[in-house]
N, CA, C and O atoms as a Tripos MOL2 file, in Angstrom:
@<TRIPOS>MOLECULE
protein
  260   259    65     0     0
PROTEIN
NO_CHARGES

@<TRIPOS>ATOM
      1 N           0.8310   -1.1650    0.0000 N.3       1 MET1
      2 CA          0.0000    0.0000    0.0000 C.3       1 MET1
      3 C           0.8830    1.2380    0.0000 C.2       1 MET1
      4 O           1.9970    1.2090    0.5220 O.2       1 MET1
      5 N           0.3920    2.3180   -0.5790 N.am      2 ARG2
      6 CA          1.0930    3.6000   -0.5230 C.3       2 ARG2
      7 C           0.3360    4.4840    0.4540 C.2       2 ARG2
      8 O          -0.7900    4.8970    0.1750 O.2       2 ARG2
      9 N           0.9410    4.7760    1.5880 N.am      3 PRO3
     10 CA          0.2490    5.6450    2.5280 C.3       3 PRO3
     11 C           0.1560    7.0700    1.9780 C.2       3 PRO3
     12 O           1.0970    7.5450    1.3420 O.2       3 PRO3
     13 N          -0.9500    7.7470    2.2130 N.am      4 PRO4
     14 CA         -1.0970    9.1230    1.7340 C.3       4 PRO4
     15 C           0.0710    9.9950    2.1930 C.2       4 PRO4
     16 O           0.4760    9.9620    3.3550 O.2       4 PRO4
     17 N           0.5910   10.7600    1.2660 N.am      5 TYR5
     18 CA          1.7300   11.6580    1.5190 C.3       5 TYR5
     19 C           3.0010   10.9040    1.8800 C.2       5 TYR5
     20 O           4.0010   11.5230    2.2440 O.2       5 TYR5
     21 N           2.9800    9.5930    1.7880 N.am      6 GLY6
     22 CA          4.1430    8.8030    2.1740 C.3       6 GLY6
     23 C           4.3570    8.7780    3.6810 C.2       6 GLY6
     24 O           5.4300    8.4120    4.1600 O.2       6 GLY6
     25 N           3.3330    9.1670    4.4160 N.am      7 ALA7
     26 CA          3.4440    9.2360    5.8740 C.3       7 ALA7
     27 C           3.0220    7.9050    6.4880 C.2       7 ALA7
     28 O           1.9260    7.4120    6.2230 O.2       7 ALA7
     29 N           3.8810    7.3390    7.2940 N.am      8 TRP8
     30 CA          3.5320    6.1020    7.9700 C.3       8 TRP8
     31 C           4.1980    6.0630    9.3360 C.2       8 TRP8
     32 O           5.1800    6.7530    9.6070 O.2       8 TRP8
     33 N           3.6230    5.2310   10.1730 N.am      9 ASN9
     34 CA          4.1460    5.0280   11.5210 C.3       9 ASN9
     35 C           3.8770    3.5740   11.8900 C.2       9 ASN9
     36 O           3.4670    2.7830   11.0400 O.2       9 ASN9
     37 N           4.1010    3.2260   13.1290 N.am     10 ASP10
     38 CA          3.9050    1.8330   13.5500 C.3      10 ASP10
     39 C           2.4670    1.3730   13.3590 C.2      10 ASP10
     40 O           2.2370    0.2160   13.0060 O.2      10 ASP10
     41 N           1.4960    2.2510   13.5850 N.am     11 ASP11
     42 CA          0.0930    1.8730   13.4000 C.3      11 ASP11
     43 C          -0.1800    1.5010   11.9470 C.2      11 ASP11
     44 O          -0.8170    0.4840   11.6730 O.2      11 ASP11
     45 N           0.2980    2.3160   11.0250 N.am     12 VAL12
     46 CA          0.0990    2.0390    9.5950 C.3      12 VAL12
     47 C           0.8050    0.7390    9.2230 C.2      12 VAL12
     48 O           0.2410   -0.1020    8.5230 O.2      12 VAL12
     49 N           2.0320    0.5790    9.6900 N.am     13 ARG13
     50 CA          2.7840   -0.6410    9.3920 C.3      13 ARG13
     51 C           2.0610   -1.8710    9.9270 C.2      13 ARG13
     52 O           2.0080   -2.8950    9.2450 O.2      13 ARG13
     53 N           1.5070   -1.7910   11.1280 N.am     14 ASN14
     54 CA          0.7940   -2.9260   11.7170 C.3      14 ASN14
     55 C          -0.4720   -3.2670   10.9380 C.2      14 ASN14
     56 O          -0.7610   -4.4420   10.7150 O.2      14 ASN14
     57 N          -1.2240   -2.2620   10.5250 N.am     15 VAL15
     58 CA         -2.4340   -2.5060    9.7250 C.3      15 VAL15
     59 C          -2.0540   -3.1540    8.3970 C.2      15 VAL15
     60 O          -2.6890   -4.1190    7.9720 O.2      15 VAL15
     61 N          -1.0330   -2.6350    7.7500 N.am     16 ALA16
     62 CA         -0.5930   -3.2160    6.4760 C.3      16 ALA16
     63 C          -0.1840   -4.6730    6.6700 C.2      16 ALA16
     64 O          -0.5470   -5.5330    5.8680 O.2      16 ALA16
     65 N           0.5570   -4.9460    7.7130 N.am     17 ALA17
     66 CA          1.0040   -6.3150    7.9790 C.3      17 ALA17
     67 C          -0.1780   -7.2460    8.2260 C.2      17 ALA17
     68 O          -0.1930   -8.3700    7.7240 O.2      17 ALA17
     69 N          -1.1620   -6.7940    8.9880 N.am     18 LYS18
     70 CA         -2.3470   -7.6170    9.2550 C.3      18 LYS18
     71 C          -3.1110   -7.9280    7.9770 C.2      18 LYS18
     72 O          -3.7490   -8.9750    7.8680 O.2      18 LYS18
     73 N          -3.0450   -7.0190    7.0130 N.am     19 ARG19
     74 CA         -3.7320   -7.2250    5.7350 C.3      19 ARG19
     75 C          -2.8590   -7.9520    4.7210 C.2      19 ARG19
     76 O          -3.2940   -8.2130    3.5990 O.2      19 ARG19
     77 N          -1.6420   -8.2760    5.1050 N.am     20 GLY20
     78 CA         -0.7230   -8.9550    4.2040 C.3      20 GLY20
     79 C          -0.1760   -8.0390    3.1200 C.2      20 GLY20
     80 O           0.2060   -8.5010    2.0450 O.2      20 GLY20
     81 N          -0.1380   -6.7560    3.4000 N.am     21 GLU21
     82 CA          0.3220   -5.7750    2.4190 C.3      21 GLU21
     83 C           1.6680   -5.1990    2.8370 C.2      21 GLU21
     84 O           1.9690   -5.0830    4.0240 O.2      21 GLU21
     85 N           2.4570   -4.8450    1.8550 N.am     22 ALA22
     86 CA          3.7250   -4.1610    2.1000 C.3      22 ALA22
     87 C           3.5100   -2.6670    1.9040 C.2      22 ALA22
     88 O           2.6580   -2.2510    1.1180 O.2      22 ALA22
     89 N           4.2790   -1.8720    2.6140 N.am     23 ILE23
     90 CA          4.2590   -0.4260    2.4000 C.3      23 ILE23
     91 C           5.2590   -0.1270    1.2940 C.2      23 ILE23
     92 O           6.4380   -0.4640    1.4000 O.2      23 ILE23
     93 N           4.7820    0.5010    0.2440 N.am     24 ILE24
     94 CA          5.6210    0.8390   -0.9020 C.3      24 ILE24
     95 C           5.6600    2.3530   -1.0380 C.2      24 ILE24
     96 O           4.6220    3.0090   -1.1220 O.2      24 ILE24
     97 N           6.8610    2.8940   -1.0580 N.am     25 LEU25
     98 CA          7.0410    4.3260   -1.2610 C.3      25 LEU25
     99 C           7.6850    4.5550   -2.6240 C.2      25 LEU25
    100 O           7.8760    3.6010   -3.3790 O.2      25 LEU25
    101 N           8.0130    5.7600   -2.9410 N.am     26 TRP26
    102 CA          8.5630    6.1150   -4.2400 C.3      26 TRP26
    103 C           9.9100    6.8040   -4.0500 C.2      26 TRP26
    104 O          10.2280    7.3050   -2.9710 O.2      26 TRP26
    105 N          10.6930    6.8130   -5.1290 N.am     27 ASN27
    106 CA         11.9580    7.5410   -5.0570 C.3      27 ASN27
    107 C          12.0260    8.6600   -6.0990 C.2      27 ASN27
    108 O          13.0100    9.3970   -6.1520 O.2      27 ASN27
    109 N          10.9920    8.7880   -6.9230 N.am     28 VAL28
    110 CA         10.9010    9.9050   -7.8670 C.3      28 VAL28
    111 C           9.5020   10.4980   -7.7520 C.2      28 VAL28
    112 O           8.5060    9.8190   -8.0020 O.2      28 VAL28
    113 N           9.4390   11.7590   -7.3750 N.am     29 ASP29
    114 CA          8.1620   12.4730   -7.2870 C.3      29 ASP29
    115 C           7.9990   13.2810   -8.5650 C.2      29 ASP29
    116 O           8.8000   14.1740   -8.8400 O.2      29 ASP29
    117 N           6.9810   12.9780   -9.3410 N.am     30 SER30
    118 CA          6.7480   13.6830  -10.6080 C.3      30 SER30
    119 C           6.3520   15.1390  -10.3880 C.2      30 SER30
    120 O           6.4190   15.9560  -11.3070 O.2      30 SER30
    121 N           5.9430   15.4500   -9.1770 N.am     31 GLU31
    122 CA          5.4650   16.7960   -8.8410 C.3      31 GLU31
    123 C           4.3540   17.2490   -9.7910 C.2      31 GLU31
    124 O           4.2290   18.4320  -10.1080 O.2      31 GLU31
    125 N           3.5520   16.2800  -10.2350 N.am     32 ASP32
    126 CA          2.4650   16.5730  -11.1740 C.3      32 ASP32
    127 C           1.4290   17.5220  -10.5880 C.2      32 ASP32
    128 O           0.7160   18.1980  -11.3300 O.2      32 ASP32
    129 N           1.3450   17.5750   -9.2970 N.am     33 TRP33
    130 CA          0.3850   18.4500   -8.6110 C.3      33 TRP33
    131 C           0.8210   19.9150   -8.6280 C.2      33 TRP33
    132 O           0.0010   20.8060   -8.4080 O.2      33 TRP33
    133 N           2.1070   20.1700   -8.8890 N.am     34 LYS34
    134 CA          2.6110   21.5470   -8.8440 C.3      34 LYS34
    135 C           2.2130   22.3750  -10.0550 C.2      34 LYS34
    136 O           1.8040   23.5280   -9.9180 O.2      34 LYS34
    137 N           2.3330   21.7870  -11.2470 N.am     35 SER35
    138 CA          2.1260   22.6070  -12.4470 C.3      35 SER35
    139 C           0.9470   22.1580  -13.2950 C.2      35 SER35
    140 O           0.3900   22.9520  -14.0530 O.2      35 SER35
    141 N           0.5600   20.8860  -13.1760 N.am     36 LEU36
    142 CA         -0.5020   20.3180  -14.0180 C.3      36 LEU36
    143 C          -0.1630   20.4600  -15.4990 C.2      36 LEU36
    144 O          -1.0540   20.5450  -16.3440 O.2      36 LEU36
    145 N           1.1270   20.4830  -15.8020 N.am     37 ASP37
    146 CA          1.6110   20.6130  -17.1750 C.3      37 ASP37
    147 C           2.3130   19.3130  -17.5660 C.2      37 ASP37
    148 O           3.3190   18.9380  -16.9630 O.2      37 ASP37
    149 N           1.7750   18.6280  -18.5790 N.am     38 ALA38
    150 CA          2.2900   17.3150  -18.9610 C.3      38 ALA38
    151 C           3.7580   17.3670  -19.3640 C.2      38 ALA38
    152 O           4.5150   16.4650  -19.0040 O.2      38 ALA38
    153 N           4.1820   18.3800  -20.0890 N.am     39 LYS39
    154 CA          5.5830   18.4690  -20.5250 C.3      39 LYS39
    155 C           6.5210   18.6680  -19.3360 C.2      39 LYS39
    156 O           7.5900   18.0600  -19.2830 O.2      39 LYS39
    157 N           6.1400   19.4940  -18.4070 N.am     40 LYS40
    158 CA          6.9760   19.7150  -17.2210 C.3      40 LYS40
    159 C           7.0390   18.4460  -16.3750 C.2      40 LYS40
    160 O           8.1010   18.0860  -15.8680 O.2      40 LYS40
    161 N           5.9150   17.7780  -16.2260 N.am     41 THR41
    162 CA          5.8900   16.5310  -15.4620 C.3      41 THR41
    163 C           6.7820   15.4880  -16.1160 C.2      41 THR41
    164 O           7.5520   14.8090  -15.4370 O.2      41 THR41
    165 N           6.6770   15.3590  -17.4330 N.am     42 THR42
    166 CA          7.5140   14.4070  -18.1660 C.3      42 THR42
    167 C           8.9840   14.7210  -17.9640 C.2      42 THR42
    168 O           9.7830   13.8210  -17.7070 O.2      42 THR42
    169 N           9.3410   15.9790  -18.0780 N.am     43 SER43
    170 CA         10.7290   16.3980  -17.8950 C.3      43 SER43
    171 C          11.2250   16.0720  -16.4900 C.2      43 SER43
    172 O          12.3400   15.5770  -16.3230 O.2      43 SER43
    173 N          10.4170   16.3430  -15.4980 N.am     44 THR44
    174 CA         10.7990   16.0530  -14.1140 C.3      44 THR44
    175 C          11.0800   14.5700  -13.9380 C.2      44 THR44
    176 O          12.0690   14.1950  -13.3090 O.2      44 THR44
    177 N          10.2180   13.7280  -14.4870 N.am     45 VAL45
    178 CA         10.3930   12.2830  -14.3510 C.3      45 VAL45
    179 C          11.6190   11.8150  -15.1240 C.2      45 VAL45
    180 O          12.4680   11.1170  -14.5690 O.2      45 VAL45
    181 N          11.7230   12.1870  -16.3860 N.am     46 VAL46
    182 CA         12.8280   11.7230  -17.2340 C.3      46 VAL46
    183 C          14.1790   12.1370  -16.6490 C.2      46 VAL46
    184 O          15.1450   11.3780  -16.7230 O.2      46 VAL46
    185 N          14.2490   13.3190  -16.0780 N.am     47 ASN47
    186 CA         15.5150   13.8100  -15.5300 C.3      47 ASN47
    187 C          15.8840   13.1850  -14.1860 C.2      47 ASN47
    188 O          16.9990   13.3810  -13.7040 O.2      47 ASN47
    189 N          14.9760   12.4430  -13.5830 N.am     48 ASN48
    190 CA         15.2420   11.8760  -12.2590 C.3      48 ASN48
    191 C          15.1000   10.3670  -12.1690 C.2      48 ASN48
    192 O          15.4390    9.7780  -11.1430 O.2      48 ASN48
    193 N          14.6110    9.7360  -13.2110 N.am     49 VAL49
    194 CA         14.3390    8.3060  -13.1700 C.3      49 VAL49
    195 C          15.5930    7.4980  -13.5210 C.2      49 VAL49
    196 O          16.4450    7.9400  -14.2920 O.2      49 VAL49
    197 N          15.6760    6.3160  -12.9370 N.am     50 SER50
    198 CA         16.7230    5.3640  -13.2900 C.3      50 SER50
    199 C          16.1170    3.9680  -13.1810 C.2      50 SER50
    200 O          14.9800    3.8080  -12.7390 O.2      50 SER50
    201 N          16.8770    2.9740  -13.5840 N.am     51 ALA51
    202 CA         16.3750    1.6010  -13.5460 C.3      51 ALA51
    203 C          15.9040    1.2640  -12.1350 C.2      51 ALA51
    204 O          16.6250    1.4830  -11.1620 O.2      51 ALA51
    205 N          14.7080    0.7400  -12.0350 N.am     52 GLY52
    206 CA         14.1520    0.3360  -10.7530 C.3      52 GLY52
    207 C          13.4220    1.4290   -9.9940 C.2      52 GLY52
    208 O          12.9190    1.1950   -8.8950 O.2      52 GLY52
    209 N          13.3600    2.6240  -10.5740 N.am     53 SER53
    210 CA         12.6760    3.7290   -9.8960 C.3      53 SER53
    211 C          11.1890    3.4550   -9.7320 C.2      53 SER53
    212 O          10.5720    2.7750  -10.5520 O.2      53 SER53
    213 N          10.6360    3.9870   -8.6770 N.am     54 ILE54
    214 CA          9.1960    3.9960   -8.4590 C.3      54 ILE54
    215 C           8.7810    5.4570   -8.5290 C.2      54 ILE54
    216 O           9.2300    6.2810   -7.7320 O.2      54 ILE54
    217 N           7.9190    5.7700   -9.4930 N.am     55 VAL55
    218 CA          7.5270    7.1490   -9.7700 C.3      55 VAL55
    219 C           6.1490    7.4180   -9.1830 C.2      55 VAL55
    220 O           5.2080    6.6540   -9.4020 O.2      55 VAL55
    221 N           6.0410    8.5040   -8.4390 N.am     56 LEU56
    222 CA          4.7570    8.9230   -7.8760 C.3      56 LEU56
    223 C           4.0540    9.8450   -8.8630 C.2      56 LEU56
    224 O           4.5780   10.8970   -9.2300 O.2      56 LEU56
    225 N           2.8650    9.4370   -9.2870 N.am     57 MET57
    226 CA          2.0120   10.2560  -10.1450 C.3      57 MET57
    227 C           0.5850   10.0910   -9.6380 C.2      57 MET57
    228 O           0.2630    9.1110   -8.9660 O.2      57 MET57
    229 N          -0.2490   11.0430   -9.9620 N.am     58 HIS58
    230 CA         -1.6350   11.0250   -9.4930 C.3      58 HIS58
    231 C          -2.5890   10.8770  -10.6760 C.2      58 HIS58
    232 O          -2.4320   11.5540  -11.6920 O.2      58 HIS58
    233 N          -3.5650   10.0030  -10.5460 N.am     59 SER59
    234 CA         -4.5130    9.7500  -11.6360 C.3      59 SER59
    235 C          -5.6850   10.7240  -11.6300 C.2      59 SER59
    236 O          -6.6290   10.5520  -12.4010 O.2      59 SER59
    237 N          -5.6430   11.7290  -10.7880 N.am     60 ILE60
    238 CA         -6.7510   12.6860  -10.7230 C.3      60 ILE60
    239 C          -6.5210   13.9180  -11.5820 C.2      60 ILE60
    240 O          -7.3910   14.7840  -11.6720 O.2      60 ILE60
    241 N          -5.3450   14.0030  -12.2180 N.am     61 TYR61
    242 CA         -5.0350   15.1550  -13.0590 C.3      61 TYR61
    243 C          -5.0060   14.7370  -14.5220 C.2      61 TYR61
    244 O          -4.3630   13.7460  -14.8670 O.2      61 TYR61
    245 N          -5.6810   15.4660  -15.3720 N.am     62 ALA62
    246 CA         -5.7120   15.1430  -16.8010 C.3      62 ALA62
    247 C          -4.3150   15.1400  -17.4030 C.2      62 ALA62
    248 O          -4.0450   14.3840  -18.3350 O.2      62 ALA62
    249 N          -3.4320   15.9710  -16.8860 N.am     63 SER63
    250 CA         -2.0780   16.0740  -17.4370 C.3      63 SER63
    251 C          -1.2230   14.8440  -17.1670 C.2      63 SER63
    252 O          -0.1630   14.6950  -17.7740 O.2      63 SER63
    253 N          -1.6510   13.9660  -16.2800 N.am     64 THR64
    254 CA         -0.8660   12.7650  -15.9880 C.3      64 THR64
    255 C          -1.6190   11.4710  -16.2690 C.2      64 THR64
    256 O          -1.1340   10.3870  -15.9440 O.2      64 THR64
    257 N          -2.7710   11.5750  -16.8570 N.am     65 VAL65
    258 CA         -3.5410   10.3650  -17.1650 C.3      65 VAL65
    259 C          -3.3360    9.9890  -18.6150 C.2      65 VAL65
    260 O          -3.8970    8.9970  -19.0800 O.2      65 VAL65
@<TRIPOS>BOND
     1     1     2 1
     2     2     3 1
     3     3     4 2
     4     3     5 am
     5     5     6 1
     6     6     7 1
     7     7     8 2
     8     7     9 am
     9     9    10 1
    10    10    11 1
    11    11    12 2
    12    11    13 am
    13    13    14 1
    14    14    15 1
    15    15    16 2
    16    15    17 am
    17    17    18 1
    18    18    19 1
    19    19    20 2
    20    19    21 am
    21    21    22 1
    22    22    23 1
    23    23    24 2
    24    23    25 am
    25    25    26 1
    26    26    27 1
    27    27    28 2
    28    27    29 am
    29    29    30 1
    30    30    31 1
    31    31    32 2
    32    31    33 am
    33    33    34 1
    34    34    35 1
    35    35    36 2
    36    35    37 am
    37    37    38 1
    38    38    39 1
    39    39    40 2
    40    39    41 am
    41    41    42 1
    42    42    43 1
    43    43    44 2
    44    43    45 am
    45    45    46 1
    46    46    47 1
    47    47    48 2
    48    47    49 am
    49    49    50 1
    50    50    51 1
    51    51    52 2
    52    51    53 am
    53    53    54 1
    54    54    55 1
    55    55    56 2
    56    55    57 am
    57    57    58 1
    58    58    59 1
    59    59    60 2
    60    59    61 am
    61    61    62 1
    62    62    63 1
    63    63    64 2
    64    63    65 am
    65    65    66 1
    66    66    67 1
    67    67    68 2
    68    67    69 am
    69    69    70 1
    70    70    71 1
    71    71    72 2
    72    71    73 am
    73    73    74 1
    74    74    75 1
    75    75    76 2
    76    75    77 am
    77    77    78 1
    78    78    79 1
    79    79    80 2
    80    79    81 am
    81    81    82 1
    82    82    83 1
    83    83    84 2
    84    83    85 am
    85    85    86 1
    86    86    87 1
    87    87    88 2
    88    87    89 am
    89    89    90 1
    90    90    91 1
    91    91    92 2
    92    91    93 am
    93    93    94 1
    94    94    95 1
    95    95    96 2
    96    95    97 am
    97    97    98 1
    98    98    99 1
    99    99   100 2
   100    99   101 am
   101   101   102 1
   102   102   103 1
   103   103   104 2
   104   103   105 am
   105   105   106 1
   106   106   107 1
   107   107   108 2
   108   107   109 am
   109   109   110 1
   110   110   111 1
   111   111   112 2
   112   111   113 am
   113   113   114 1
   114   114   115 1
   115   115   116 2
   116   115   117 am
   117   117   118 1
   118   118   119 1
   119   119   120 2
   120   119   121 am
   121   121   122 1
   122   122   123 1
   123   123   124 2
   124   123   125 am
   125   125   126 1
   126   126   127 1
   127   127   128 2
   128   127   129 am
   129   129   130 1
   130   130   131 1
   131   131   132 2
   132   131   133 am
   133   133   134 1
   134   134   135 1
   135   135   136 2
   136   135   137 am
   137   137   138 1
   138   138   139 1
   139   139   140 2
   140   139   141 am
   141   141   142 1
   142   142   143 1
   143   143   144 2
   144   143   145 am
   145   145   146 1
   146   146   147 1
   147   147   148 2
   148   147   149 am
   149   149   150 1
   150   150   151 1
   151   151   152 2
   152   151   153 am
   153   153   154 1
   154   154   155 1
   155   155   156 2
   156   155   157 am
   157   157   158 1
   158   158   159 1
   159   159   160 2
   160   159   161 am
   161   161   162 1
   162   162   163 1
   163   163   164 2
   164   163   165 am
   165   165   166 1
   166   166   167 1
   167   167   168 2
   168   167   169 am
   169   169   170 1
   170   170   171 1
   171   171   172 2
   172   171   173 am
   173   173   174 1
   174   174   175 1
   175   175   176 2
   176   175   177 am
   177   177   178 1
   178   178   179 1
   179   179   180 2
   180   179   181 am
   181   181   182 1
   182   182   183 1
   183   183   184 2
   184   183   185 am
   185   185   186 1
   186   186   187 1
   187   187   188 2
   188   187   189 am
   189   189   190 1
   190   190   191 1
   191   191   192 2
   192   191   193 am
   193   193   194 1
   194   194   195 1
   195   195   196 2
   196   195   197 am
   197   197   198 1
   198   198   199 1
   199   199   200 2
   200   199   201 am
   201   201   202 1
   202   202   203 1
   203   203   204 2
   204   203   205 am
   205   205   206 1
   206   206   207 1
   207   207   208 2
   208   207   209 am
   209   209   210 1
   210   210   211 1
   211   211   212 2
   212   211   213 am
   213   213   214 1
   214   214   215 1
   215   215   216 2
   216   215   217 am
   217   217   218 1
   218   218   219 1
   219   219   220 2
   220   219   221 am
   221   221   222 1
   222   222   223 1
   223   223   224 2
   224   223   225 am
   225   225   226 1
   226   226   227 1
   227   227   228 2
   228   227   229 am
   229   229   230 1
   230   230   231 1
   231   231   232 2
   232   231   233 am
   233   233   234 1
   234   234   235 1
   235   235   236 2
   236   235   237 am
   237   237   238 1
   238   238   239 1
   239   239   240 2
   240   239   241 am
   241   241   242 1
   242   242   243 1
   243   243   244 2
   244   243   245 am
   245   245   246 1
   246   246   247 1
   247   247   248 2
   248   247   249 am
   249   249   250 1
   250   250   251 1
   251   251   252 2
   252   251   253 am
   253   253   254 1
   254   254   255 1
   255   255   256 2
   256   255   257 am
   257   257   258 1
   258   258   259 1
   259   259   260 2
@<TRIPOS>SUBSTRUCTURE
     1 MET1         2 RESIDUE 1 A MET
     2 ARG2         6 RESIDUE 1 A ARG
     3 PRO3        10 RESIDUE 1 A PRO
     4 PRO4        14 RESIDUE 1 A PRO
     5 TYR5        18 RESIDUE 1 A TYR
     6 GLY6        22 RESIDUE 1 A GLY
     7 ALA7        26 RESIDUE 1 A ALA
     8 TRP8        30 RESIDUE 1 A TRP
     9 ASN9        34 RESIDUE 1 A ASN
    10 ASP10       38 RESIDUE 1 A ASP
    11 ASP11       42 RESIDUE 1 A ASP
    12 VAL12       46 RESIDUE 1 A VAL
    13 ARG13       50 RESIDUE 1 A ARG
    14 ASN14       54 RESIDUE 1 A ASN
    15 VAL15       58 RESIDUE 1 A VAL
    16 ALA16       62 RESIDUE 1 A ALA
    17 ALA17       66 RESIDUE 1 A ALA
    18 LYS18       70 RESIDUE 1 A LYS
    19 ARG19       74 RESIDUE 1 A ARG
    20 GLY20       78 RESIDUE 1 A GLY
    21 GLU21       82 RESIDUE 1 A GLU
    22 ALA22       86 RESIDUE 1 A ALA
    23 ILE23       90 RESIDUE 1 A ILE
    24 ILE24       94 RESIDUE 1 A ILE
    25 LEU25       98 RESIDUE 1 A LEU
    26 TRP26      102 RESIDUE 1 A TRP
    27 ASN27      106 RESIDUE 1 A ASN
    28 VAL28      110 RESIDUE 1 A VAL
    29 ASP29      114 RESIDUE 1 A ASP
    30 SER30      118 RESIDUE 1 A SER
    31 GLU31      122 RESIDUE 1 A GLU
    32 ASP32      126 RESIDUE 1 A ASP
    33 TRP33      130 RESIDUE 1 A TRP
    34 LYS34      134 RESIDUE 1 A LYS
    35 SER35      138 RESIDUE 1 A SER
    36 LEU36      142 RESIDUE 1 A LEU
    37 ASP37      146 RESIDUE 1 A ASP
    38 ALA38      150 RESIDUE 1 A ALA
    39 LYS39      154 RESIDUE 1 A LYS
    40 LYS40      158 RESIDUE 1 A LYS
    41 THR41      162 RESIDUE 1 A THR
    42 THR42      166 RESIDUE 1 A THR
    43 SER43      170 RESIDUE 1 A SER
    44 THR44      174 RESIDUE 1 A THR
    45 VAL45      178 RESIDUE 1 A VAL
    46 VAL46      182 RESIDUE 1 A VAL
    47 ASN47      186 RESIDUE 1 A ASN
    48 ASN48      190 RESIDUE 1 A ASN
    49 VAL49      194 RESIDUE 1 A VAL
    50 SER50      198 RESIDUE 1 A SER
    51 ALA51      202 RESIDUE 1 A ALA
    52 GLY52      206 RESIDUE 1 A GLY
    53 SER53      210 RESIDUE 1 A SER
    54 ILE54      214 RESIDUE 1 A ILE
    55 VAL55      218 RESIDUE 1 A VAL
    56 LEU56      222 RESIDUE 1 A LEU
    57 MET57      226 RESIDUE 1 A MET
    58 HIS58      230 RESIDUE 1 A HIS
    59 SER59      234 RESIDUE 1 A SER
    60 ILE60      238 RESIDUE 1 A ILE
    61 TYR61      242 RESIDUE 1 A TYR
    62 ALA62      246 RESIDUE 1 A ALA
    63 SER63      250 RESIDUE 1 A SER
    64 THR64      254 RESIDUE 1 A THR
    65 VAL65      258 RESIDUE 1 A VAL
């Protein structure tokens, strides 16, 4: 599971464990919420991604869907 805002503590970890879920975070933030501009978001990701990266993007913005 991805905790909102990447915020977690022992309570979140315990709930995830009881549900058989792992906590998964990201190492590249697309910052899609900052500009809502597809080209800027793409540039941010491309300039920061590497093999094995986990990219945070939001499906609520047209610019990232």
